[in-house]
N, C-alpha and C positions, 0 to 999 in steps of 0.2 A: 504493500500500500504506500509506504513512504518512498520507495524507489520510483513508483509510477508518478507520484506528485513531483518529485525532484526532476525527473526527465521532462515533465510537462513545463516546468518553470524554465529549465534550460532552453527548451525549444522556443518559448516565447521570447526570451532575451536574445537569442541568435537571430530570430526572424525580425525582431524590432531593429537590431543594428544593421541588418542587411537591407531592409526596406524602409529605413527611416524617412526617406524622402517622399514616400507614398502618403497620400492623404487618407486612404482607407486602411484601417488596421487589418492585418491578415486574420483569417479564420483559423483558429487552432482547435483541433478536435479534443474534446474533454477526455482525460484518461478514464478508463473504466474503474468504477468504484467497487473494489473487491474486498471481501472479508474472509480470512482464513482462521478457522476455529479448531483447536485440538480437542479431541474427546475420547472417551472410553465407552464401553458398553454399546457396541453396534447393534442396531435393530435386528430382530429375527425375521422381520417382514415389515411392510409399509402400511398395512391395514390395521390400525390400532383397535378396531372392533373385533377382529378375528384372531389377532396375534397377541400373545401375552408379552409382558416385559416393558420396562421403562424407556428403552432405547428409542422406540418409535415416537411417542409423544414428545420426547426431549427435542427432537428435530422438527416435527411437523405441527405440534399443537400451538395455536395462535400465529404460526408462521405460514403454513399452507392451509390448515383447517382452522375454522373459527367456530365458536360456540355462541349461544344466545347471550350468555353472561360469562365473565372471565374473572380470574383472580388477579389483583394487582400485587406489587411487591411486598405489601404489608398483610396480605391475606384477605383483603376486602373484596366483596363481590361487586363488580362494575358492569355497566351495559356493554354489549359488543354488537352482535347482530340484532339483538332486541334493543330498541331505543328506550323502552320502559316496560315495566311489568307490574301487575297487581295480584294480590292474593285475596281470596274470600275470607270472611270473618273466622271461619273454622279452619283456615289454612289448608284446605284440601283442593281448591281450584286456583290454578295459576293462569293468568291471561297475559301473554307476551305480545307486544306490538313491535313488529319488525321495522328496522330502519329502512325507509323507502329507497335509499340510495344503494343498499347492499346488493352486490352482484358477485356471481362466481367468476373465476378467472376466465371461463369460456365466454363471458359476456352475458350469460343468462341471469335474470333476476333471482334473488333469493326470496322465494315466496313461501307462504304458509304451507302450501302443498309439498314443497321441497323439504321443509322442516319435518313435516309429518312423515314423509317417506323415509327420511334419514333416521328419525327416531324409532320408527317401526322396525327398521333394519337393526338398529342398535340394541333393541331388546328381543330380537329374534333368536332362534336356536343357532343361528350362524355365529353369534357373538360368543366370546369367551364367558365362562361361568362368572368371572369377576365383573365383567361389564353387565351381564344380564342381572346380576344381583343388585345393581344400583337402580334397576328399573322395576323391581318387584313390587314396590309400593304404588306404581302407576296403574290406574284403571284404564282411562281412555286418553287418546291424543287426537285432537280435532282441529281442522282449519275452519275458523269462523268466517273469515273472508280472506282476501288475497294477502293481507298484511297482519293477520291476527291468528295466533295459535292458542288454543285452550287445552290445558292438561289437567285432568282430574285424578287425584290420588285416592286410593282406597281408604287411607287414614292420614291424619296429619303427620308430617315428617320434618324434623329439624334438619336432617342431613341431605334431603333430596336436591334442593337447589344448589347446594355446595357441590354435589357430585356432578351437576350439569356444567360446571366450569372445567371439567376434565374430559378425558377421552370418551366417556359415555355420552357426552353432550355434543359431539362434533356434528356438523352439518355438511353433508357431501353433495356434490353436484349430480342431480338425477339424470342429466343429459349425457353424462359420460358413459361410454360402453366398454372402456378398458377395465382390466382387473385392478381393483384398488390396492391390491397387495404389491403390485409392481408400478402402478401409475396413479398416485394420489390425485384427487380432483376436489379442490375446495375453493374458498372465497378469500383466502388470506392475502397478505401483501407479497407473498412469494409463491412461485410455482415450482413443483418438482421438475428437475432437469435430468439427473442421472444418478445412478447408484453403482459404483464399482465395489462390489462386495469384498469385504476384508480391507478396504482402503478408504473410501470417501463417499459422501452423499453431497450432491451439488443442488442448490436452489438458485433460481433466477428471479429477478424482480417481476412482479405482476404489474405491467405498465398501465393496466386499466383498473388498478385497485380503487375501490370505492371510498376508502378512508384516507388517512394520512399516507402520502406516497412512501414507498420503501426507500431507505437511505443508501442502499447498496445495489449495484447491478447484479452481483452474484455473491452467494455465500456458500462456502464449502466447509463441511464438517469432516475433518480428517481423523481417522481412528488409529489408535496406537495400542497394540497389545502390551507393549513395554512402556510404562509411564516415563522411564528415564529417556527413552527415545523422543517422547513428546516434549520433554523439557529441553532436550538438545535442539529440537526443531525450533522451539521458541527462542532459545539463546542465539541461534544462527540466523534469525530473522525470517524464518519460513512461515511463522504463525503470527497473527495479530492478537489472539486470545487463547489461553488455556482455560477451558470451560470449568474445570475443577482440578486443582492440583492434587493428584492422587499419590504423590510421594511428598507428604508435608515436610519430611526431613530435608527436602531440597529447597525450601523456601528462601534460604539465604542466598541462593544463586541469583535471585531476582531482587536483591537489596538495593541496586543502583536505581534511584528514583528518577534519574534522567533518562533511563532506558525502559523502565518497567513500573507499572502501578499494580500493587497487590490489594485486592479487595477481600476482606474476611467477614463472613457472615455465618448464618446457621442454615440448617436444612431440616427436612422432615425424615431424613434417612436413618432409620433405626437399623443398626447393624446387629442382626439377630443370630444367635446360636440356636437354630431351630431344631426341635425334637420331632421325630416321627412317632406319634402317639400310637401307631399300630405296632411298634416294636414292643414285645412283652416286657422287657426290662424297664423301658421308659414309661410304662403305664404305672409303675410304682412311684408314688410321690417322693419317697425317701431317696430314690436314685436320682431323680431330677433335682432335688434339693442338694444332694451331695455334689452334683456337677456344678451347680451354682456356687457352692461354698469353695470348690476346688480351684476356681479361676480368679486370679488377681487381675481384675479388669483395669485398674489404674496402670499396672505394669504392662498390660496388653496394649493399652493406648500408647505408652511410651515406646514399646518395642515395635509395634506394627504400624503406628500412625503418627510418629514424630511428636507425641505428646499433645497433638491437636485432637479435639473431640470432647464431648460432654458425657458424663456418666448418667445413665438412666436406668430405671428399674422396672419399667413396663413399656407398653406400646404407645407411649404418649410423649411427644417432644415438649419442651418448655413453651413453645409458641401457641399451643392449644389451650383454650380457656379452662379445661378441666385438668390441667397438669398439676400433679403433686410430686414432690421429690421422694421417689421410692427406691433410690439407688442403693440404699443400705439395707434392703430387705434380706439379702444374703451376703453378708460381708465375707471377705476372703478368710477362710478358716479351714485349712486342709485336715486338721485333726477332727473337726466336726464332720467333714466329708467322709473320712474313713469310718467314723462311728456310725454314720447313717447307712453306709454301704454294708457294714457288718450287721446292723439291725435288719437290713433287707435281705440278709443271707447272701450278699454278693461282695464279700470282702476280697475275694480273688476269683479269677476266671471270667470276669465280665469283659467282653470284647465288643466294641461298637465301631461301625464304619462312619467316618467323618468325610463326607464328600463335599468339596468346596469348589466354587467357580474360579476360573483363572483370572478373576478381576484383581486389581491391585491389592485390595485388603484381604482377599481370600487365602492365598497360600501362606503369607506371614502369620496371619491370625490362626490359621489351621495348625501350623507347626507349633506355635506358642501353646495353644490349647491342648494339643496332643501331649506335649511334654508335661503340662501341669496335671492332666488327668492320669497320666501314667504314674505320677508321684503318689497318687492316692489309690493306685491299684487297678485302674481301668486301662485295659489295652485298647489303643486306638489305631485303626487302620485308616490312614489318611490317603485320600484319592482326590487329585486335582482334575476337574472336568472343564472342557472347553465351554465358554459361555458366549452366546446364549444356547446354542443348539443342544449340546450334550447335556448341560445342566437341566435345561427345560425338559428334555426327554426323560432322563433317568430320575431326577429328583422331583420336579414339579408335576410331571404327568404320570410317571409309573410308580412313584413313592418308593423307589429302590434305594433306600438310604436309612441310616439310623439318626445321624445328626448332619446338619449342613450350616453354612454361614452365608448369609446374603443380606444386603442392605435393602430394606423396604422403604422406598422413597415416596410412595403415594401419600398425599396429605390425608390426615384424619383416618388412618387405617386401623384403628383399634378394633373395629367391627370385623376385620378379617378373621379373628379368632372365633367368631360366632358361626362360621361356616364349617361344619364337620367334614365336608367333602374337599376342603382346601388341602393343600399338600401336607400341612402339619397333622391333619387328622384329629384335631383337638375338638372334643365333643363334651361340652359342659352346659347342661340345661340352665343352670343358674346364671351363668354368664350370658347366654343367649337371651334369657328373660330381661336382664338388665339393659342389654343393647336395645331390645324392642321398646322397653318402657322409656328409655332415654330419647329415642327417636320420636315417639308419639307424645311425649309430655311437653310441658312448658319449657322455655329456654332455661329457666332456673332448675327445673327437674332434670333437664338434659345434663347440665354440669354435675349435679349431685350423683345421678345414676352412673355417668361415665367415670367419675372418680371412684365410685364403688366397684365398677367393673374392672378398672385398671388395678385396683388393690387386690381384687380376687385373682386376676391373672398372675400378679407378682407372688402372692402367697402360695398359689398352686404351682409355682415354678413351671408354668406352661412353656417357657423358653428361658434362655439366658440372654437378656438384653445387654450386649457388650458395651456399646457406646453409640452416641449420635454423631453422624458424620458432620464435620464442619464444611462450610462452603468457602473454598479458597480459589479465587479467580485471579489470574495474572493477565494483564493486558499491556500493550504498548501505551505510552502516555497520551497519544492522540485519540484514544478510544474513550468515549463518554457514555453515560446512561446505563452503566452496569448496575443490575439489581444485586445487592450483596447477599440477600437472603433467597434461597431456593425454596419457595413455599408452594410451588406447583410442580407438575411434571415437565413443564415446558422450559426450554431455554429461549426466552422471549426476545426475539430480535427487534421488536417494534420500538423498544426504548433505547436501542444502541445506535450511536452515531460516531463518525470520525471527524475530529476537529481539523479544519483546513489550516 
């Protein structure tokens, strides 16, 4: 980006000196405005309705696909395709008025019928279980007129509108006949251009965008399996942004403020040591408690994540309204862990498979945990799986594991533990009841019930919440508009610009 601008300036100076006697200034072609972003966690596919994983919305949400309402950098719900919306007194009927200027990249208007068609697809059997679950509370979806959509819920829900800011609420172009898993079609400021699998995804400006024009002609997300290679690319001037520094130990490499700007914030990314509750040994509460007591999570953060990150004790980050500090529910106590294993009749001979994704936090955290569990008598078979394909196949889909480590970055995802068919296999009727009551109750009841649910999860050692990922973004100094906190699944390009 900086080289392109420099060449453009040199060209202007040379032309001015050669043609100074001319009365009409020469026409100089504007350099292309490009943005190069380093990233990890490549998508498994491009249709976020039918494909699981956070990699797809990271690139496409708010950039290629838009929603009726969206999350801002502080977690507030703002208008997007809908210019306004109202709710009935009992909070079961939502009426959305579409922005009359909204158009798909194809030039077709975003109409109520298009929204209805998208939403019916989003809640169909073609969708992933996770997406379908966000639509369970919806009864009917109707187009009142060309610009008005009415959605009726079967009961009041505190969570539903929030869910519509994410992948479950995207609106797709109904006129497109291509496979959305290979050719996304939305209304956002950028259009999908190309995907070189294993390497990069390129977006190009939607020149007919109905909102604020995109600030770049093209944006490329470049994927790095080795985070050190991404840092090297940034240091050598090949990147404008590291979207999340996944080797926090390397932050000092970017200490020169004349060359780099470091933005530090928080995320919703709970790094979870997940248990397969279908594994007989892990159905014993004492074994799960022992594993929690056996792991020194502060030392884990230092060893695996450069001391960056926040200790948490349940599936709730500090940015959620119902957060309580539960990080000391199971303090590091290897002797207590040994006693619990003995009480459960598993003082020796317990062997568990720990299958981790080959994401930056996975292998180092896996090795650290394996060593600590072996100290209390648990034999750990550590297996590193390629992410996303191999991990999604064996762990997420086939439940072929005993323990795993993965960051769950979806906002307000406490309710994931209420689904017994989810890959953890956690089935607790009391927890499920609390989630249902929280969603249907008043906002005050929602906070109280979700706090109770989070405490139940912690006490039941449903998992071991290792730490909350920090959000560390590195940019060149000319980049502005970076959102320090990653509170949605999107890497939102609409706020980012390059200073001239």
